PDB file of N, CA, C, O and CB in Angstrom:
ATOM      1  N   UNK A   1     -12.660  19.548 -16.132  1.00  0.00           N
ATOM      2  CA  UNK A   1     -13.340  18.605 -15.969  1.00  0.00           C
ATOM      3  C   UNK A   1     -13.655  18.077 -14.489  1.00  0.00           C
ATOM      4  O   UNK A   1     -12.846  17.993 -13.565  1.00  0.00           O
ATOM      5  CB  UNK A   1     -12.792  17.798 -16.713  1.00  0.00           C
ATOM      6  N   UNK A   2     -14.997  17.744 -14.472  1.00  0.00           N
ATOM      7  CA  UNK A   2     -15.713  17.329 -13.378  1.00  0.00           C
ATOM      8  C   UNK A   2     -15.308  15.950 -12.785  1.00  0.00           C
ATOM      9  O   UNK A   2     -15.219  14.969 -13.523  1.00  0.00           O
ATOM     10  CB  UNK A   2     -17.076  17.334 -13.750  1.00  0.00           C
ATOM     11  N   UNK A   3     -15.041  15.871 -11.341  1.00  0.00           N
ATOM     12  CA  UNK A   3     -14.984  14.589 -11.016  1.00  0.00           C
ATOM     13  C   UNK A   3     -16.395  13.849 -11.093  1.00  0.00           C
ATOM     14  O   UNK A   3     -17.527  14.329 -11.027  1.00  0.00           O
ATOM     15  CB  UNK A   3     -14.386  14.526  -9.710  1.00  0.00           C
ATOM     16  N   UNK A   4     -15.831  12.088 -11.307  1.00  0.00           N
ATOM     17  CA  UNK A   4     -16.783  11.271 -11.366  1.00  0.00           C
ATOM     18  C   UNK A   4     -17.076  11.152  -9.760  1.00  0.00           C
ATOM     19  O   UNK A   4     -16.369  11.501  -8.815  1.00  0.00           O
ATOM     20  CB  UNK A   4     -16.397   9.969 -12.195  1.00  0.00           C
ATOM     21  N   UNK A   5     -18.691  10.384  -9.790  1.00  0.00           N
ATOM     22  CA  UNK A   5     -19.012  10.130  -8.410  1.00  0.00           C
ATOM     23  C   UNK A   5     -18.405   9.153  -7.625  1.00  0.00           C
ATOM     24  O   UNK A   5     -18.560   9.141  -6.404  1.00  0.00           O
ATOM     25  CB  UNK A   5     -20.191   9.879  -8.322  1.00  0.00           C
ATOM     26  N   UNK A   6     -17.681   8.277  -8.257  1.00  0.00           N
ATOM     27  CA  UNK A   6     -16.940   7.404  -7.780  1.00  0.00           C
ATOM     28  C   UNK A   6     -15.883   7.909  -6.899  1.00  0.00           C
ATOM     29  O   UNK A   6     -15.693   7.549  -5.737  1.00  0.00           O
ATOM     30  CB  UNK A   6     -16.503   6.723  -8.741  1.00  0.00           C
ATOM     31  N   UNK A   7     -15.154   8.855  -7.622  1.00  0.00           N
ATOM     32  CA  UNK A   7     -14.122   9.351  -7.377  1.00  0.00           C
ATOM     33  C   UNK A   7     -14.019  10.337  -6.165  1.00  0.00           C
ATOM     34  O   UNK A   7     -13.012  10.525  -5.482  1.00  0.00           O
ATOM     35  CB  UNK A   7     -13.802   9.814  -8.457  1.00  0.00           C
ATOM     36  N   UNK A   8     -15.266  10.943  -6.019  1.00  0.00           N
ATOM     37  CA  UNK A   8     -15.601  11.937  -4.679  1.00  0.00           C
ATOM     38  C   UNK A   8     -15.888  10.847  -3.915  1.00  0.00           C
ATOM     39  O   UNK A   8     -15.232  10.910  -2.876  1.00  0.00           O
ATOM     40  CB  UNK A   8     -16.929  13.166  -4.710  1.00  0.00           C
ATOM     41  N   UNK A   9     -16.808   9.547  -3.980  1.00  0.00           N
ATOM     42  CA  UNK A   9     -16.942   8.848  -2.583  1.00  0.00           C
ATOM     43  C   UNK A   9     -15.643   8.183  -2.081  1.00  0.00           C
ATOM     44  O   UNK A   9     -15.610   7.807  -0.909  1.00  0.00           O
ATOM     45  CB  UNK A   9     -18.056   7.713  -2.642  1.00  0.00           C
ATOM     46  N   UNK A  10     -14.549   8.006  -2.897  1.00  0.00           N
ATOM     47  CA  UNK A  10     -13.710   7.318  -2.697  1.00  0.00           C
ATOM     48  C   UNK A  10     -12.710   8.215  -1.727  1.00  0.00           C
ATOM     49  O   UNK A  10     -12.316   7.854  -0.618  1.00  0.00           O
ATOM     50  CB  UNK A  10     -13.280   6.801  -3.946  1.00  0.00           C
ATOM     51  N   UNK A  11     -12.279   9.874  -2.604  1.00  0.00           N
ATOM     52  CA  UNK A  11     -11.849  10.508  -1.799  1.00  0.00           C
ATOM     53  C   UNK A  11     -12.426  11.079  -0.045  1.00  0.00           C
ATOM     54  O   UNK A  11     -11.761  11.513   0.895  1.00  0.00           O
ATOM     55  CB  UNK A  11     -11.673  11.271  -2.645  1.00  0.00           C
ATOM     56  N   UNK A  12     -13.853  10.841  -0.179  1.00  0.00           N
ATOM     57  CA  UNK A  12     -14.394  11.043   1.031  1.00  0.00           C
ATOM     58  C   UNK A  12     -14.335  10.274   2.100  1.00  0.00           C
ATOM     59  O   UNK A  12     -14.326  10.637   3.276  1.00  0.00           O
ATOM     60  CB  UNK A  12     -15.403  11.195   0.904  1.00  0.00           C
ATOM     61  N   UNK A  13     -14.290   9.064   1.614  1.00  0.00           N
ATOM     62  CA  UNK A  13     -14.555   7.675   2.699  1.00  0.00           C
ATOM     63  C   UNK A  13     -12.877   7.680   3.444  1.00  0.00           C
ATOM     64  O   UNK A  13     -12.748   7.140   4.542  1.00  0.00           O
ATOM     65  CB  UNK A  13     -15.007   5.708   1.554  1.00  0.00           C
ATOM     66  N   UNK A  14     -11.864   8.213   2.874  1.00  0.00           N
ATOM     67  CA  UNK A  14     -10.459   8.369   3.242  1.00  0.00           C
ATOM     68  C   UNK A  14      -9.560   7.041   3.504  1.00  0.00           C
ATOM     69  O   UNK A  14      -8.689   6.703   4.306  1.00  0.00           O
ATOM     70  CB  UNK A  14     -10.457   9.197   4.480  1.00  0.00           C
ATOM     71  N   UNK A  15     -10.493   6.260   1.985  1.00  0.00           N
ATOM     72  CA  UNK A  15      -9.387   4.983   1.389  1.00  0.00           C
ATOM     73  C   UNK A  15      -8.487   5.550   0.919  1.00  0.00           C
ATOM     74  O   UNK A  15      -8.909   6.479   0.231  1.00  0.00           O
ATOM     75  CB  UNK A  15      -9.793   3.962   0.268  1.00  0.00           C
ATOM     76  N   UNK A  16      -7.214   5.474   0.922  1.00  0.00           N
ATOM     77  CA  UNK A  16      -5.754   5.621   0.058  1.00  0.00           C
ATOM     78  C   UNK A  16      -5.791   4.708  -0.821  1.00  0.00           C
ATOM     79  O   UNK A  16      -6.184   3.563  -0.596  1.00  0.00           O
ATOM     80  CB  UNK A  16      -4.370   5.432   0.817  1.00  0.00           C
ATOM     81  N   UNK A  17      -5.307   5.205  -2.113  1.00  0.00           N
ATOM     82  CA  UNK A  17      -4.844   4.096  -3.229  1.00  0.00           C
ATOM     83  C   UNK A  17      -3.365   2.911  -2.468  1.00  0.00           C
ATOM     84  O   UNK A  17      -2.775   2.869  -1.388  1.00  0.00           O
ATOM     85  CB  UNK A  17      -4.118   5.273  -4.911  1.00  0.00           C
ATOM     86  N   UNK A  18      -3.313   2.249  -3.561  1.00  0.00           N
ATOM     87  CA  UNK A  18      -2.132   1.505  -3.176  1.00  0.00           C
ATOM     88  C   UNK A  18      -0.893   2.247  -3.568  1.00  0.00           C
ATOM     89  O   UNK A  18      -0.993   3.109  -4.441  1.00  0.00           O
ATOM     90  CB  UNK A  18      -2.133   0.136  -3.793  1.00  0.00           C
ATOM     91  N   UNK A  19       0.402   1.971  -2.944  1.00  0.00           N
ATOM     92  CA  UNK A  19       1.628   2.413  -3.350  1.00  0.00           C
ATOM     93  C   UNK A  19       2.218   1.182  -3.874  1.00  0.00           C
ATOM     94  O   UNK A  19       2.001   0.044  -3.459  1.00  0.00           O
ATOM     95  CB  UNK A  19       2.430   3.095  -2.266  1.00  0.00           C
ATOM     96  N   UNK A  20       2.950   1.515  -4.784  1.00  0.00           N
ATOM     97  CA  UNK A  20       4.004   0.596  -5.252  1.00  0.00           C
ATOM     98  C   UNK A  20       5.036   0.903  -5.220  1.00  0.00           C
ATOM     99  O   UNK A  20       5.296   2.075  -5.493  1.00  0.00           O
ATOM    100  CB  UNK A  20       3.978   0.209  -6.277  1.00  0.00           C
ATOM    101  N   UNK A  21       6.236  -0.143  -4.822  1.00  0.00           N
ATOM    102  CA  UNK A  21       7.239   0.246  -4.641  1.00  0.00           C
ATOM    103  C   UNK A  21       8.269  -0.607  -5.194  1.00  0.00           C
ATOM    104  O   UNK A  21       8.146  -1.829  -5.121  1.00  0.00           O
ATOM    105  CB  UNK A  21       7.287   0.497  -3.508  1.00  0.00           C
ATOM    106  N   UNK A  22       9.529   0.069  -5.878  1.00  0.00           N
ATOM    107  CA  UNK A  22      10.742  -0.701  -6.450  1.00  0.00           C
ATOM    108  C   UNK A  22      11.750  -0.866  -5.810  1.00  0.00           C
ATOM    109  O   UNK A  22      12.424   0.163  -5.846  1.00  0.00           O
ATOM    110  CB  UNK A  22      11.229  -0.261  -7.455  1.00  0.00           C
ATOM    111  N   UNK A  23      12.395  -1.962  -4.999  1.00  0.00           N
ATOM    112  CA  UNK A  23      13.594  -1.247  -4.274  1.00  0.00           C
ATOM    113  C   UNK A  23      14.571  -2.373  -4.422  1.00  0.00           C
ATOM    114  O   UNK A  23      13.996  -3.355  -4.894  1.00  0.00           O
ATOM    115  CB  UNK A  23      13.333  -0.749  -2.588  1.00  0.00           C
ATOM    116  N   UNK A  24      15.865  -2.587  -4.184  1.00  0.00           N
ATOM    117  CA  UNK A  24      16.942  -3.218  -4.247  1.00  0.00           C
ATOM    118  C   UNK A  24      16.633  -4.361  -3.090  1.00  0.00           C
ATOM    119  O   UNK A  24      15.904  -3.844  -2.243  1.00  0.00           O
ATOM    120  CB  UNK A  24      18.188  -2.244  -4.077  1.00  0.00           C
ATOM    121  N   UNK A  25      16.855  -5.369  -2.851  1.00  0.00           N
ATOM    122  CA  UNK A  25      16.107  -6.840  -2.228  1.00  0.00           C
ATOM    123  C   UNK A  25      16.584  -6.197  -0.949  1.00  0.00           C
ATOM    124  O   UNK A  25      15.620  -6.125  -0.187  1.00  0.00           O
ATOM    125  CB  UNK A  25      16.753  -8.754  -2.695  1.00  0.00           C
ATOM    126  N   UNK A  26      17.915  -5.592  -0.279  1.00  0.00           N
ATOM    127  CA  UNK A  26      17.690  -5.638   1.423  1.00  0.00           C
ATOM    128  C   UNK A  26      16.728  -4.218   1.928  1.00  0.00           C
ATOM    129  O   UNK A  26      16.301  -3.981   3.057  1.00  0.00           O
ATOM    130  CB  UNK A  26      19.503  -5.546   2.329  1.00  0.00           C
ATOM    131  N   UNK A  27      16.562  -3.362   0.609  1.00  0.00           N
ATOM    132  CA  UNK A  27      15.861  -2.016   1.188  1.00  0.00           C
ATOM    133  C   UNK A  27      14.113  -2.175   1.074  1.00  0.00           C
ATOM    134  O   UNK A  27      13.257  -1.566   1.717  1.00  0.00           O
ATOM    135  CB  UNK A  27      16.446  -0.528   0.142  1.00  0.00           C
ATOM    136  N   UNK A  28      13.956  -3.148   0.087  1.00  0.00           N
ATOM    137  CA  UNK A  28      12.620  -3.650   0.091  1.00  0.00           C
ATOM    138  C   UNK A  28      12.150  -4.914   1.154  1.00  0.00           C
ATOM    139  O   UNK A  28      10.935  -5.013   1.325  1.00  0.00           O
ATOM    140  CB  UNK A  28      12.421  -4.077  -1.328  1.00  0.00           C
ATOM    141  N   UNK A  29      12.922  -5.764   1.786  1.00  0.00           N
ATOM    142  CA  UNK A  29      12.788  -6.048   3.068  1.00  0.00           C
ATOM    143  C   UNK A  29      12.395  -5.178   4.330  1.00  0.00           C
ATOM    144  O   UNK A  29      11.477  -5.231   5.148  1.00  0.00           O
ATOM    145  CB  UNK A  29      13.782  -6.485   3.247  1.00  0.00           C
ATOM    146  N   UNK A  30      13.615  -4.258   4.111  1.00  0.00           N
ATOM    147  CA  UNK A  30      13.319  -3.305   5.393  1.00  0.00           C
ATOM    148  C   UNK A  30      12.219  -2.275   5.035  1.00  0.00           C
ATOM    149  O   UNK A  30      12.205  -1.361   5.860  1.00  0.00           O
ATOM    150  CB  UNK A  30      14.714  -2.436   5.883  1.00  0.00           C
ATOM    151  N   UNK A  31      11.259  -2.140   4.018  1.00  0.00           N
ATOM    152  CA  UNK A  31      10.487  -1.196   4.070  1.00  0.00           C
ATOM    153  C   UNK A  31       9.089  -2.101   4.218  1.00  0.00           C
ATOM    154  O   UNK A  31       8.126  -1.740   4.894  1.00  0.00           O
ATOM    155  CB  UNK A  31      10.695  -0.195   2.844  1.00  0.00           C
ATOM    156  N   UNK A  32       9.157  -3.253   3.515  1.00  0.00           N
ATOM    157  CA  UNK A  32       7.812  -4.099   4.003  1.00  0.00           C
ATOM    158  C   UNK A  32       8.125  -4.287   5.598  1.00  0.00           C
ATOM    159  O   UNK A  32       7.206  -3.962   6.350  1.00  0.00           O
ATOM    160  CB  UNK A  32       7.611  -5.817   3.116  1.00  0.00           C
ATOM    161  N   UNK A  33       9.052  -4.664   6.052  1.00  0.00           N
ATOM    162  CA  UNK A  33       8.697  -4.729   7.855  1.00  0.00           C
ATOM    163  C   UNK A  33       8.174  -3.666   8.011  1.00  0.00           C
ATOM    164  O   UNK A  33       6.943  -3.639   8.019  1.00  0.00           O
ATOM    165  CB  UNK A  33       9.901  -4.823   9.035  1.00  0.00           C
ATOM    166  N   UNK A  34       8.775  -2.682   8.150  1.00  0.00           N
ATOM    167  CA  UNK A  34       8.427  -1.385   8.201  1.00  0.00           C
ATOM    168  C   UNK A  34       6.862  -1.198   8.476  1.00  0.00           C
ATOM    169  O   UNK A  34       6.415  -0.723   9.520  1.00  0.00           O
ATOM    170  CB  UNK A  34       8.874  -0.759   6.937  1.00  0.00           C
ATOM    171  N   UNK A  35       6.093  -1.638   7.396  1.00  0.00           N
ATOM    172  CA  UNK A  35       4.938  -1.643   6.632  1.00  0.00           C
ATOM    173  C   UNK A  35       4.339  -2.842   7.645  1.00  0.00           C
ATOM    174  O   UNK A  35       3.325  -2.529   8.270  1.00  0.00           O
ATOM    175  CB  UNK A  35       5.142  -1.947   4.845  1.00  0.00           C
ATOM    176  N   UNK A  36       4.791  -3.958   7.821  1.00  0.00           N
ATOM    177  CA  UNK A  36       4.013  -4.751   8.766  1.00  0.00           C
ATOM    178  C   UNK A  36       3.736  -4.725   9.923  1.00  0.00           C
ATOM    179  O   UNK A  36       2.694  -5.170  10.405  1.00  0.00           O
ATOM    180  CB  UNK A  36       4.270  -5.587   8.818  1.00  0.00           C
ATOM    181  N   UNK A  37       4.965  -4.006  10.736  1.00  0.00           N
ATOM    182  CA  UNK A  37       4.943  -3.469  11.930  1.00  0.00           C
ATOM    183  C   UNK A  37       3.998  -2.598  12.215  1.00  0.00           C
ATOM    184  O   UNK A  37       3.490  -2.605  13.337  1.00  0.00           O
ATOM    185  CB  UNK A  37       5.958  -2.982  12.171  1.00  0.00           C
ATOM    186  N   UNK A  38       3.708  -1.936  11.501  1.00  0.00           N
ATOM    187  CA  UNK A  38       2.819  -0.561  11.453  1.00  0.00           C
ATOM    188  C   UNK A  38       1.522  -0.954  12.475  1.00  0.00           C
ATOM    189  O   UNK A  38       0.898  -1.997  12.282  1.00  0.00           O
ATOM    190  CB  UNK A  38       2.208  -0.132   9.631  1.00  0.00           C
ATOM    191  N   UNK A  39       1.166  -0.008  13.602  1.00  0.00           N
ATOM    192  CA  UNK A  39       0.118  -0.188  14.198  1.00  0.00           C
ATOM    193  C   UNK A  39      -1.133   0.332  13.384  1.00  0.00           C
ATOM    194  O   UNK A  39      -0.987   1.355  12.715  1.00  0.00           O
ATOM    195  CB  UNK A  39       0.294   0.359  15.426  1.00  0.00           C
ATOM    196  N   UNK A  40      -2.456  -0.366  13.405  1.00  0.00           N
ATOM    197  CA  UNK A  40      -3.502   0.423  12.372  1.00  0.00           C
ATOM    198  C   UNK A  40      -3.644   1.586  12.889  1.00  0.00           C
ATOM    199  O   UNK A  40      -3.583   1.686  14.114  1.00  0.00           O
ATOM    200  CB  UNK A  40      -4.957  -0.159  12.149  1.00  0.00           C
ATOM    201  N   UNK A  41      -3.883   2.828  12.012  1.00  0.00           N
ATOM    202  CA  UNK A  41      -4.007   3.966  12.079  1.00  0.00           C
ATOM    203  C   UNK A  41      -5.422   4.748  11.291  1.00  0.00           C
ATOM    204  O   UNK A  41      -5.599   4.719  10.073  1.00  0.00           O
ATOM    205  CB  UNK A  41      -2.760   4.302  11.662  1.00  0.00           C
ATOM    206  N   UNK A  42      -6.140   5.277  12.059  1.00  0.00           N
ATOM    207  CA  UNK A  42      -7.632   5.737  11.297  1.00  0.00           C
ATOM    208  C   UNK A  42      -8.444   4.858  10.685  1.00  0.00           C
ATOM    209  O   UNK A  42      -8.862   4.924   9.529  1.00  0.00           O
ATOM    210  CB  UNK A  42      -7.485   6.645  10.213  1.00  0.00           C
ATOM    211  N   UNK A  43      -8.720   3.786  11.737  1.00  0.00           N
ATOM    212  CA  UNK A  43      -9.059   2.545  11.236  1.00  0.00           C
ATOM    213  C   UNK A  43      -8.710   1.930   9.965  1.00  0.00           C
ATOM    214  O   UNK A  43      -9.519   1.240   9.345  1.00  0.00           O
ATOM    215  CB  UNK A  43     -10.181   2.525  11.265  1.00  0.00           C
ATOM    216  N   UNK A  44      -7.444   2.178   9.531  1.00  0.00           N
ATOM    217  CA  UNK A  44      -6.898   1.304   8.566  1.00  0.00           C
ATOM    218  C   UNK A  44      -5.589   0.532   8.869  1.00  0.00           C
ATOM    219  O   UNK A  44      -4.769   0.975   9.672  1.00  0.00           O
ATOM    220  CB  UNK A  44      -6.707   2.058   7.434  1.00  0.00           C
ATOM    221  N   UNK A  45      -5.429  -0.541   8.259  1.00  0.00           N
ATOM    222  CA  UNK A  45      -4.374  -1.518   8.522  1.00  0.00           C
ATOM    223  C   UNK A  45      -3.375  -1.149   7.073  1.00  0.00           C
ATOM    224  O   UNK A  45      -3.856  -0.559   6.106  1.00  0.00           O
ATOM    225  CB  UNK A  45      -5.084  -3.318   8.658  1.00  0.00           C
ATOM    226  N   UNK A  46      -2.407  -1.456   7.112  1.00  0.00           N
ATOM    227  CA  UNK A  46      -1.530  -1.289   5.882  1.00  0.00           C
ATOM    228  C   UNK A  46      -0.656  -2.640   6.005  1.00  0.00           C
ATOM    229  O   UNK A  46       0.200  -2.883   6.856  1.00  0.00           O
ATOM    230  CB  UNK A  46      -0.549   0.226   5.892  1.00  0.00           C
ATOM    231  N   UNK A  47      -1.151  -3.577   4.784  1.00  0.00           N
ATOM    232  CA  UNK A  47      -0.404  -4.827   4.363  1.00  0.00           C
ATOM    233  C   UNK A  47       0.600  -4.347   2.905  1.00  0.00           C
ATOM    234  O   UNK A  47       0.694  -3.383   2.145  1.00  0.00           O
ATOM    235  CB  UNK A  47      -1.702  -6.185   3.972  1.00  0.00           C
ATOM    236  N   UNK A  48       1.225  -5.682   3.103  1.00  0.00           N
ATOM    237  CA  UNK A  48       2.167  -5.873   1.875  1.00  0.00           C
ATOM    238  C   UNK A  48       1.179  -6.857   1.062  1.00  0.00           C
ATOM    239  O   UNK A  48       0.402  -7.661   1.577  1.00  0.00           O
ATOM    240  CB  UNK A  48       3.850  -6.602   2.267  1.00  0.00           C
ATOM    241  N   UNK A  49       1.388  -6.603  -0.439  1.00  0.00           N
ATOM    242  CA  UNK A  49       0.840  -7.568  -1.346  1.00  0.00           C
ATOM    243  C   UNK A  49       1.251  -7.494  -2.524  1.00  0.00           C
ATOM    244  O   UNK A  49       1.846  -6.456  -2.813  1.00  0.00           O
ATOM    245  CB  UNK A  49      -0.394  -7.563  -1.432  1.00  0.00           C
ATOM    246  N   UNK A  50       1.097  -8.443  -3.488  1.00  0.00           N
ATOM    247  CA  UNK A  50       1.621  -8.894  -5.205  1.00  0.00           C
ATOM    248  C   UNK A  50       2.955  -8.671  -5.039  1.00  0.00           C
ATOM    249  O   UNK A  50       3.288  -7.653  -5.647  1.00  0.00           O
ATOM    250  CB  UNK A  50       1.017  -7.884  -6.689  1.00  0.00           C
ATOM    251  N   UNK A  51       3.856  -9.199  -4.469  1.00  0.00           N
ATOM    252  CA  UNK A  51       5.016  -9.037  -4.428  1.00  0.00           C
ATOM    253  C   UNK A  51       5.887  -9.804  -5.159  1.00  0.00           C
ATOM    254  O   UNK A  51       5.777 -11.020  -5.000  1.00  0.00           O
ATOM    255  CB  UNK A  51       5.254  -9.045  -3.410  1.00  0.00           C
ATOM    256  N   UNK A  52       6.974  -9.289  -6.144  1.00  0.00           N
ATOM    257  CA  UNK A  52       7.646 -10.165  -7.652  1.00  0.00           C
ATOM    258  C   UNK A  52       8.946  -9.781  -7.367  1.00  0.00           C
ATOM    259  O   UNK A  52       9.069  -8.618  -6.986  1.00  0.00           O
ATOM    260  CB  UNK A  52       7.133  -9.615  -9.476  1.00  0.00           C
ATOM    261  N   UNK A  53      10.013 -10.499  -7.458  1.00  0.00           N
ATOM    262  CA  UNK A  53      11.427 -10.146  -7.967  1.00  0.00           C
ATOM    263  C   UNK A  53      11.742  -9.972  -9.558  1.00  0.00           C
ATOM    264  O   UNK A  53      11.793 -10.896 -10.371  1.00  0.00           O
ATOM    265  CB  UNK A  53      12.336 -11.258  -7.474  1.00  0.00           C
ATOM    266  N   UNK A  54      11.869  -9.095  -9.727  1.00  0.00           N
ATOM    267  CA  UNK A  54      12.048  -8.296 -11.324  1.00  0.00           C
ATOM    268  C   UNK A  54      13.512  -8.648 -11.928  1.00  0.00           C
ATOM    269  O   UNK A  54      14.514  -8.586 -11.216  1.00  0.00           O
ATOM    270  CB  UNK A  54      11.967  -6.353 -11.186  1.00  0.00           C
ATOM    271  N   UNK A  55      13.553  -8.972 -13.113  1.00  0.00           N
ATOM    272  CA  UNK A  55      14.623  -9.638 -13.886  1.00  0.00           C
ATOM    273  C   UNK A  55      16.337  -8.837 -13.536  1.00  0.00           C
ATOM    274  O   UNK A  55      17.444  -9.373 -13.598  1.00  0.00           O
ATOM    275  CB  UNK A  55      14.079  -9.460 -15.679  1.00  0.00           C
ATOM    276  N   UNK A  56      15.904  -7.121 -13.100  1.00  0.00           N
ATOM    277  CA  UNK A  56      17.130  -6.696 -12.469  1.00  0.00           C
ATOM    278  C   UNK A  56      17.557  -7.042 -11.004  1.00  0.00           C
ATOM    279  O   UNK A  56      18.510  -6.461 -10.483  1.00  0.00           O
ATOM    280  CB  UNK A  56      17.106  -5.379 -12.550  1.00  0.00           C
ATOM    281  N   UNK A  57      16.730  -8.134 -10.260  1.00  0.00           N
ATOM    282  CA  UNK A  57      17.230  -8.282  -9.082  1.00  0.00           C
ATOM    283  C   UNK A  57      16.050  -7.581  -7.752  1.00  0.00           C
ATOM    284  O   UNK A  57      15.763  -7.949  -6.613  1.00  0.00           O
ATOM    285  CB  UNK A  57      18.749  -7.548  -9.234  1.00  0.00           C
ATOM    286  N   UNK A  58      15.617  -6.421  -8.630  1.00  0.00           N
ATOM    287  CA  UNK A  58      14.986  -5.579  -7.744  1.00  0.00           C
ATOM    288  C   UNK A  58      13.427  -6.387  -6.978  1.00  0.00           C
ATOM    289  O   UNK A  58      12.973  -7.365  -7.573  1.00  0.00           O
ATOM    290  CB  UNK A  58      14.677  -4.140  -8.717  1.00  0.00           C
ATOM    291  N   UNK A  59      12.842  -5.980  -5.908  1.00  0.00           N
ATOM    292  CA  UNK A  59      11.575  -6.224  -5.176  1.00  0.00           C
ATOM    293  C   UNK A  59      10.695  -5.428  -5.745  1.00  0.00           C
ATOM    294  O   UNK A  59      10.893  -4.216  -5.651  1.00  0.00           O
ATOM    295  CB  UNK A  59      11.588  -5.997  -3.739  1.00  0.00           C
ATOM    296  N   UNK A  60       9.388  -5.973  -6.549  1.00  0.00           N
ATOM    297  CA  UNK A  60       8.721  -4.962  -6.811  1.00  0.00           C
ATOM    298  C   UNK A  60       7.289  -5.589  -5.630  1.00  0.00           C
ATOM    299  O   UNK A  60       7.103  -6.806  -5.611  1.00  0.00           O
ATOM    300  CB  UNK A  60       8.515  -4.727  -8.687  1.00  0.00           C
ATOM    301  N   UNK A  61       6.507  -4.799  -4.851  1.00  0.00           N
ATOM    302  CA  UNK A  61       5.610  -4.992  -4.305  1.00  0.00           C
ATOM    303  C   UNK A  61       4.606  -3.931  -4.276  1.00  0.00           C
ATOM    304  O   UNK A  61       4.930  -2.858  -4.785  1.00  0.00           O
ATOM    305  CB  UNK A  61       5.984  -5.371  -3.343  1.00  0.00           C
ATOM    306  N   UNK A  62       3.455  -4.050  -3.771  1.00  0.00           N
ATOM    307  CA  UNK A  62       2.294  -2.777  -3.443  1.00  0.00           C
ATOM    308  C   UNK A  62       1.766  -3.199  -1.997  1.00  0.00           C
ATOM    309  O   UNK A  62       1.343  -4.277  -1.578  1.00  0.00           O
ATOM    310  CB  UNK A  62       0.766  -2.704  -4.716  1.00  0.00           C
ATOM    311  N   UNK A  63       1.953  -1.898  -1.358  1.00  0.00           N
ATOM    312  CA  UNK A  63       1.487  -1.242   0.208  1.00  0.00           C
ATOM    313  C   UNK A  63      -0.327  -1.108  -0.275  1.00  0.00           C
ATOM    314  O   UNK A  63      -0.706  -0.514  -1.284  1.00  0.00           O
ATOM    315  CB  UNK A  63       2.510   0.844   0.702  1.00  0.00           C
ATOM    316  N   UNK A  64      -1.181  -1.767   0.653  1.00  0.00           N
ATOM    317  CA  UNK A  64      -2.423  -1.732   0.633  1.00  0.00           C
ATOM    318  C   UNK A  64      -3.006  -1.417   1.403  1.00  0.00           C
ATOM    319  O   UNK A  64      -2.856  -2.104   2.413  1.00  0.00           O
ATOM    320  CB  UNK A  64      -2.834  -2.448   0.422  1.00  0.00           C
ATOM    321  N   UNK A  65      -4.044  -0.233   1.535  1.00  0.00           N
ATOM    322  CA  UNK A  65      -4.802   0.210   3.024  1.00  0.00           C
ATOM    323  C   UNK A  65      -6.238  -0.772   3.326  1.00  0.00           C
ATOM    324  O   UNK A  65      -7.105  -0.776   2.452  1.00  0.00           O
ATOM    325  CB  UNK A  65      -5.386   2.106   2.902  1.00  0.00           C
ATOM    326  N   UNK A  66      -6.355  -1.253   4.068  1.00  0.00           N
ATOM    327  CA  UNK A  66      -7.669  -2.378   4.190  1.00  0.00           C
ATOM    328  C   UNK A  66      -8.264  -1.417   5.422  1.00  0.00           C
ATOM    329  O   UNK A  66      -7.524  -0.767   6.160  1.00  0.00           O
ATOM    330  CB  UNK A  66      -7.218  -4.438   4.720  1.00  0.00           C
ATOM    331  N   UNK A  67      -9.724  -1.432   5.523  1.00  0.00           N
ATOM    332  CA  UNK A  67     -10.100  -1.049   6.866  1.00  0.00           C
ATOM    333  C   UNK A  67     -10.288  -1.953   8.184  1.00  0.00           C
ATOM    334  O   UNK A  67     -10.859  -2.990   7.846  1.00  0.00           O
ATOM    335  CB  UNK A  67     -11.215  -0.483   6.676  1.00  0.00           C
ATOM    336  N   UNK A  68     -10.043  -1.939   9.419  1.00  0.00           N
ATOM    337  CA  UNK A  68      -9.968  -3.091  10.408  1.00  0.00           C
ATOM    338  C   UNK A  68     -11.269  -3.486  10.723  1.00  0.00           C
ATOM    339  O   UNK A  68     -12.139  -2.746  10.264  1.00  0.00           O
ATOM    340  CB  UNK A  68      -9.238  -2.768  11.690  1.00  0.00           C
ATOM    341  N   UNK A  69     -11.668  -4.490  11.409  1.00  0.00           N
ATOM    342  CA  UNK A  69     -12.689  -4.582  12.092  1.00  0.00           C
ATOM    343  C   UNK A  69     -12.789  -4.271  13.228  1.00  0.00           C
ATOM    344  O   UNK A  69     -12.655  -5.148  14.081  1.00  0.00           O
ATOM    345  CB  UNK A  69     -13.030  -5.439  12.056  1.00  0.00           C
ATOM    346  N   UNK A  70     -13.059  -2.906  13.615  1.00  0.00           N
ATOM    347  CA  UNK A  70     -13.627  -2.503  14.432  1.00  0.00           C
ATOM    348  C   UNK A  70     -14.855  -2.929  15.426  1.00  0.00           C
ATOM    349  O   UNK A  70     -15.249  -2.147  16.292  1.00  0.00           O
ATOM    350  CB  UNK A  70     -13.722  -1.787  13.929  1.00  0.00           C
TER     351      UNK A  70
END
């Protein structure tokens, strides 16, 4: 199967796809803090978005990489 032009453009731009985490509360807090405290690398900054508490008590959140305004 041939890659689509949009897939190639995304891969070449260096943009990484969002990552979703499901962790217990304390581990989620630590992971989110780790992401928030990271310095921008390669022209991108990592942010935490779309978090929610699941019925089993775990926290689900998404980490996204946004371009910095250099």
